[in-house]
C-alpha positions in Angstrom: 14.1 -106.8 -51.5 17.8 -105.9 -51.7 19.8 -107.7 -49.1 22.0 -105.5 -46.9 25.7 -105.9 -47.6 27.4 -105.9 -44.3 31.0 -104.8 -43.8 33.6 -107.4 -42.9 34.7 -108.1 -39.3 37.9 -106.2 -40.2 35.9 -103.1 -41.1 34.1 -103.3 -37.8 37.5 -103.5 -36.1 39.0 -100.7 -38.0 36.1 -98.3 -37.7 36.1 -98.8 -34.0 39.7 -97.7 -33.4 39.1 -94.7 -31.3 42.7 -93.6 -31.1 42.8 -92.7 -34.8 40.9 -89.7 -36.2 38.5 -90.1 -39.0 40.8 -88.2 -41.3 43.7 -90.6 -40.6 41.5 -93.7 -41.0 40.4 -92.4 -44.4 44.0 -91.8 -45.4 45.1 -95.3 -44.3 42.2 -96.8 -46.3 43.3 -94.8 -49.4 46.6 -96.7 -49.2 45.3 -100.0 -48.0 41.8 -100.5 -49.4 41.2 -103.8 -47.5 40.9 -103.4 -43.8 42.2 -106.9 -43.3 45.6 -105.7 -44.7 45.7 -103.0 -42.0 44.8 -105.6 -39.4 47.8 -107.8 -40.5 50.4 -105.0 -40.9 53.6 -105.6 -39.0 56.0 -103.3 -37.4 58.1 -102.9 -40.6 55.3 -101.6 -42.7 53.8 -99.4 -39.9 57.2 -97.7 -39.4 57.1 -96.5 -43.0 53.9 -94.5 -42.5 55.5 -91.2 -41.4 52.2 -89.3 -40.6 51.2 -91.7 -37.9 52.6 -90.7 -34.5 54.7 -93.3 -32.6 51.9 -93.9 -30.2 49.3 -94.3 -32.9 51.6 -96.8 -34.7 52.1 -98.7 -31.5 48.4 -98.8 -30.7 47.6 -99.9 -34.2 50.2 -102.7 -33.9 48.6 -103.8 -30.6 45.1 -103.7 -32.1 46.3 -106.1 -34.8 47.0 -108.7 -32.1 43.4 -109.0 -31.1 42.4 -112.6 -32.0 40.2 -113.0 -35.0 37.8 -114.9 -32.9 37.2 -111.8 -30.9 36.6 -109.8 -34.1 34.0 -112.4 -35.0 32.4 -112.1 -31.6 32.1 -108.3 -32.0 30.7 -108.6 -35.5 28.1 -111.1 -34.2 27.2 -108.8 -31.3 26.4 -106.0 -33.7 24.3 -108.3 -35.9 22.4 -109.6 -32.9 21.7 -106.2 -31.5 20.8 -104.4 -34.7 23.9 -102.3 -34.8 24.7 -101.2 -38.4 27.9 -99.7 -39.8 28.0 -97.0 -42.5 31.4 -96.5 -44.0 32.8 -93.3 -45.5 31.4 -92.8 -49.0 29.8 -96.2 -48.8 26.1 -97.2 -48.9 24.0 -95.3 -46.4 26.8 -92.9 -45.3 25.3 -89.4 -44.9 26.4 -87.3 -47.8 26.3 -84.2 -45.6 29.3 -85.6 -43.7 31.5 -86.5 -46.7 33.1 -83.0 -47.1 33.3 -81.8 -43.5 36.7 -81.4 -41.9 37.8 -84.7 -40.3 34.7 -86.7 -41.3 34.0 -89.9 -39.3 35.3 -92.9 -41.1 32.5 -95.1 -39.9 29.1 -94.5 -38.2 27.7 -97.2 -35.9 24.0 -96.8 -35.6 20.8 -98.5 -34.3 17.5 -97.7 -36.0 18.1 -95.5 -39.0 20.2 -92.6 -40.2 18.4 -89.3 -41.4 17.0 -89.7 -44.9 19.0 -88.0 -47.7 17.2 -85.0 -49.0 15.1 -84.4 -45.9 15.7 -81.1 -44.0 17.6 -81.8 -40.7 18.0 -79.4 -37.8 20.1 -79.7 -34.7 18.7 -78.4 -31.4 21.4 -78.0 -28.7 22.0 -76.2 -25.5 22.7 -76.3 -21.8 22.3 -79.5 -19.7 21.2 -77.5 -16.7 18.6 -75.4 -18.4 15.6 -73.3 -17.3 11.9 -74.1 -17.7 11.9 -71.5 -20.5 14.7 -73.2 -22.3 13.0 -76.6 -22.1 9.8 -75.0 -23.4 11.5 -73.4 -26.4 13.5 -76.6 -27.2 10.5 -78.8 -26.8 8.2 -76.6 -29.0 10.9 -76.3 -31.6 11.4 -80.1 -31.7 7.6 -80.6 -31.9 6.9 -78.1 -34.6 9.9 -79.1 -36.8 9.2 -82.8 -36.5 5.5 -82.1 -37.3 6.7 -80.7 -40.7 8.8 -83.7 -41.4 12.1 -82.2 -40.4 14.7 -84.5 -38.8 15.6 -83.3 -35.3 19.2 -84.1 -34.3 20.8 -83.6 -30.9 23.2 -85.2 -28.4 20.9 -87.1 -26.0 22.1 -85.1 -23.1 19.9 -83.9 -20.2 18.4 -80.4 -20.5 17.9 -78.8 -24.0 19.0 -81.9 -25.9 16.5 -84.1 -24.2 13.7 -81.5 -24.6 14.3 -81.2 -28.3 14.2 -85.0 -28.7 11.0 -85.3 -26.6 9.3 -82.6 -28.6 10.0 -84.4 -31.8 8.8 -87.7 -30.3 5.5 -86.1 -29.2 5.0 -85.0 -32.8 5.7 -88.6 -33.8 8.6 -87.4 -36.0 12.1 -88.6 -36.7 14.8 -87.7 -34.2 18.4 -88.8 -34.0 20.8 -88.9 -31.0 24.6 -88.6 -31.6 26.5 -90.1 -28.7 30.0 -89.6 -27.3 30.1 -93.4 -26.4 29.0 -96.6 -28.0 25.5 -96.8 -29.4 24.7 -99.6 -26.9 25.7 -97.4 -24.0 23.0 -95.1 -22.6 24.5 -91.9 -21.3 23.4 -90.3 -19.1 21.7 -93.3 -17.6 18.7 -91.3 -16.5 17.7 -91.0 -20.2 17.2 -94.7 -20.6 13.5 -94.4 -21.6 14.3 -91.5 -24.0 17.2 -93.5 -25.5 14.8 -96.3 -26.3 12.2 -94.0 -27.8 14.7 -92.1 -30.0 16.2 -95.4 -31.2 12.7 -96.6 -32.3 11.5 -93.2 -33.8 14.8 -92.4 -35.6 18.2 -93.6 -34.7 21.1 -93.6 -32.2 24.5 -92.8 -33.9 28.1 -92.8 -32.9 31.6 -93.1 -34.5 32.7 -95.0 -31.4 32.4 -98.8 -31.3 29.9 -100.8 -29.2 30.7 -101.0 -25.4 32.8 -97.8 -25.6 32.2 -95.8 -22.4 31.8 -92.1 -22.5 35.0 -89.9 -22.2 35.2 -86.2 -21.8 37.4 -85.9 -25.0 34.7 -87.7 -27.1 32.0 -85.1 -26.6 33.6 -82.1 -28.4 34.3 -84.5 -31.3 30.8 -85.9 -31.5 29.5 -82.3 -31.8 31.1 -82.0 -35.3 28.8 -84.9 -36.3 25.7 -83.3 -34.8 26.3 -80.1 -36.9 27.6 -82.0 -39.9 24.5 -84.1 -40.2 22.3 -81.0 -40.0 21.4 -78.2 -42.4 21.1 -75.7 -39.5 21.9 -75.6 -35.8 19.6 -73.9 -33.2 21.2 -73.0 -29.9 18.7 -72.7 -27.0 20.5 -71.5 -23.8 24.2 -71.8 -23.5 26.8 -70.5 -21.1 29.7 -68.4 -22.2 31.8 -71.6 -22.5 29.7 -74.7 -23.5 29.5 -77.7 -25.7 26.6 -76.0 -27.6 28.9 -73.2 -28.7 31.5 -75.8 -29.9 28.7 -77.3 -32.0 27.9 -73.8 -33.3 31.6 -73.2 -34.2 31.7 -76.5 -36.1 28.5 -75.6 -37.9 30.0 -72.3 -39.1 33.2 -74.1 -40.3 31.0 -76.5 -42.2 28.9 -73.8 -43.8 25.8 -74.6 -41.9 23.2 -72.0 -40.7 23.4 -71.1 -37.0 20.4 -69.7 -35.1 20.1 -68.8 -31.4 17.0 -68.3 -29.2 17.4 -64.9 -27.4 17.5 -65.0 -23.6 17.3 -62.6 -20.7 20.1 -60.1 -20.4 22.4 -60.9 -17.5 21.3 -64.5 -17.2 24.4 -66.8 -17.3 22.4 -69.4 -19.3 21.7 -66.8 -22.0 25.3 -65.5 -22.4 26.3 -67.9 -25.1 23.2 -67.7 -27.2 23.0 -63.9 -27.0 26.6 -63.6 -27.9 26.0 -65.7 -31.0 23.2 -63.3 -32.0 25.6 -60.3 -31.5 28.1 -62.1 -33.8 25.6 -62.5 -36.6 23.7 -65.7 -35.9 20.1 -65.8 -37.0 17.5 -65.1 -34.3 15.2 -68.0 -33.5 11.8 -66.5 -32.7 9.5 -69.3 -33.9 9.8 -72.6 -35.7 7.6 -71.2 -38.6 9.7 -68.1 -39.1 12.8 -70.2 -38.9 11.7 -72.7 -41.5 10.6 -69.9 -43.8 14.0 -68.3 -43.5 15.6 -71.6 -44.6 13.3 -71.7 -47.6 11.2 -74.5 -46.2 7.5 -73.4 -46.5 5.1 -74.8 -43.9 2.6 -77.2 -45.4 -0.8 -76.0 -44.2 -2.2 -79.6 -44.6 0.3 -80.8 -42.1 0.6 -77.7 -40.0 1.7 -77.9 -36.4 -0.8 -77.9 -33.6 -0.3 -74.1 -33.1 -2.0 -73.5 -36.5 -4.9 -75.9 -36.1 -8.4 -75.2 -34.8 -8.6 -77.2 -31.6 -11.6 -78.2 -29.6 -11.0 -79.1 -26.0 -13.3 -80.9 -23.6 -14.2 -79.3 -20.3 -11.8 -81.5 -18.4 -9.0 -80.9 -20.9 -9.5 -77.1 -20.5 -9.3 -77.6 -16.7 -6.0 -79.4 -16.9 -4.6 -77.0 -19.6 -5.6 -73.9 -17.4 -3.5 -75.3 -14.5 -0.3 -75.4 -16.5 2.1 -72.7 -17.4 5.8 -72.5 -18.4 6.9 -73.9 -15.0 6.8 -77.7 -15.0 4.2 -79.3 -12.8 4.1 -82.9 -11.7 1.2 -85.3 -11.4 0.6 -84.8 -7.7 0.4 -81.0 -8.2 -2.0 -81.4 -11.1 -4.3 -83.9 -9.2 -4.4 -81.5 -6.3 -5.3 -78.5 -8.5 -7.8 -80.2 -10.8 -9.4 -82.6 -8.4 -9.3 -85.3 -11.0 -8.4 -88.9 -10.2 -5.2 -90.3 -11.5 -6.8 -92.2 -14.5 -8.8 -89.1 -15.4 -5.8 -86.9 -15.2 -3.6 -89.2 -17.3 -6.3 -89.6 -20.0 -6.6 -85.8 -20.3 -2.8 -85.3 -20.3 -2.4 -87.8 -23.1 -5.2 -86.2 -25.1 -3.6 -82.7 -24.6 -0.2 -84.1 -25.6 -1.7 -85.5 -28.8 -3.2 -82.1 -29.7 0.2 -80.4 -29.1 -1.2 -78.3 -26.2 1.3 -79.5 -23.6 4.8 -81.0 -23.5 6.2 -83.5 -21.0 9.6 -81.8 -20.5 10.8 -84.7 -18.3 9.2 -87.8 -16.7 5.8 -86.9 -15.3 6.4 -83.1 -15.5 4.4 -81.0 -17.9 4.2 -77.5 -19.3 1.7 -75.8 -21.6 2.3 -74.6 -25.1 0.8 -71.4 -26.4 -1.8 -72.7 -28.8 -3.9 -70.3 -30.9 -7.3 -71.3 -32.2 -8.6 -73.1 -29.1 -12.3 -73.7 -29.3 
């Protein structure tokens, strides 16, 4: 088995300099191929680099005073915590990102990165979304992952989380791109989801471990979400939102952009409906969407919506009590008359068959499944 070649402690240091853009890091490395040389640069050499701002040069000079022992500690922390680093044009670096504008110089990640050659789709949208939005995003994540498509999003609450959860329920690969370090779970309420995404796919960031989220990081991480994807699906977005920033990046990068239509006059639908008016593809179903991308659904691995399903009497009872408005366990126990263990057994069975989705912890909705027997 080929042993992984790890970057040097200086590469970890250089990749983690958040005050420099990916473009400027790449330019610096074209002049100084060894990151250690950049670490040891003094004032005289830095002053000769005219395209660095005075503040960038000063911050780089200060970063070079970090003791080497500290650099070794950070490298050791990454090794101990399974944090890998893929460097621009290096081994493992996603080829989709190489030619985007301002590509990240380095990607810190836990788990894995999406496999080259596999179709990858981003599902993005509003944090404060509707039950309809959660259902669309969850079903999209489920059906796409069932077909082997990598589902990429930003690990935020709302649409992002629903897309990730749908992919997880299909036991597919899903990848979260963060606006903070990969060892920082944000938002904190997504702790369980964070762990599941890391195990099923990967957690990715251009920011170094320990880095806390900052408002300015999120628009920049959106270019990575779109850049790692072949297409972006927007499910609910306000007139001004991060999802629309991701869509703009996608268009600049030559990616396909689709939007799920929403109700006229609904503030949550304004962004997605405007994208459709501007020429974005209309996302009506995962199957139609994949066919438009030239990815033909494999009937042998078809999603739950295409399978002939047989439900037990108790499963039918639970399924009949669900609709597109999320219900919690207490509501379902009251409506079905089942005990807690019986209810959980039936819910897990229905989830496995793709009949229901857990849109957030202990809250469930039904999916519209044809072919029930």
